[in-house]
N, C-alpha and C positions, 0 to 999 in steps of 0.2 A: 309933821307932826312932832314935837317937842318930846323930850323924855317925859315930863309931867303927863302929858296927853297919853303917852303910851302905857305908863304905869297905870292911871286912871282907867283906861280901857280895860287892860287886864284884869284889874281888880274888880270892876264891873261884871266882867266874865266869869271870874271864879266865885264872886258872890251870887250869880244867876246859878251857876253850877250847885253850889252849895244848898240854894233854897229848894230847887228842884230834888236833890237829896234828902230833904226833909218833906216832899211831898207837897210843896208849894206849887201852884198852878201859875206859870209866868204868863201874863196878861199883855206887857209892853216893855220894851227897854227903851229908854232914853225918850220918854215922852216930853214934847216941847210944845210950848203956846205961849202966846204974849203974856201970860200971868207968870211963867217960870218953867222950871224943868224937873221932872222925876225921873231919878236913874232907873228905877225899877218899880212897875206896878205888879202886884201878883195878888193871888188869892190863897187865904189860907183858911180852909173851911168854910166858913160863913163870912169871913171878914176880907175887905180889900185892904192891902196892904201897901203904903207908899214907903219906898226903902230908898234912903239916901246912902251912897256907897262913898266912903273916904279911904284911900289907898296911900299907904307910907312905907318908905323904904327906911326912914330913920325918924327920931323922934325930936329932931333938931328944932322942929318947929311946933312940938307939943303932941298930944294925942290925936289921933284922927277924928273922934267925936267932938272935939273944942272947937273944930273949926265948921260945925253946924250951929251957927249963932242965930240970933233973932231974924236977922234980915234973909238968911237962908230958909229958916222955918216958915217965914211969912210967904216967900216965893211957892215953897212946898204946899201950904195950906191952900193959897190960891190958884196954883195949877191943880190941885186935885179936887177943888170945887168945881173948875170947870170940866175936868175928865169926868166927874161923876154926872154932873148937868148933862154934858155932851153923850154920855152912853147911857142915860136913864137909869143912873143907879144912887139917885138921891138918898134912898131910904136903906142903904146897906151900913152895915157895922163897917167902921174904917180905923185903921191904926198907922202911925207912921214909927218905922223902925230905922235905925242906923246901923249897918254892917261897917266895922273896921276891917281892914285886910292890911296885914302887914307882910312886908317882904323883905326878908332879912337871910342874908347868906343862901340864896336858893329855896328857902324855906318859906311856904305860906300859912299864916295863921290868921284866923278867921274869928271875930268877937261880934255875935250879934245881940244887939241891945233892942230887945222888943219894947214897944211902947215908949220910945226915947221921949216921947213929948206928952 
């Protein structure tokens, strides 16, 4: 595993802990299918939440949320549709959130963007 993958995995674990602390029920981490991948699938009250996590140790390449482009969103939409179909949850309320995890000087800062789309 390279440094970027290690940071990404760490960020996803931090995001999962953060969501659990807010009372979200974590349904699945790293849901993968032919249509794409979703980092975290959670339940927030009556909503299914598809969460994209972006972790950065520096802002050299921009803010984490800027990496969630149209192509990435298309994959999340398609994977989300498949997840809902597969689990018979097509009639649920759904939203897509982005969680930015900043790693700086041993500190962790989380920015949760609800309904990012």
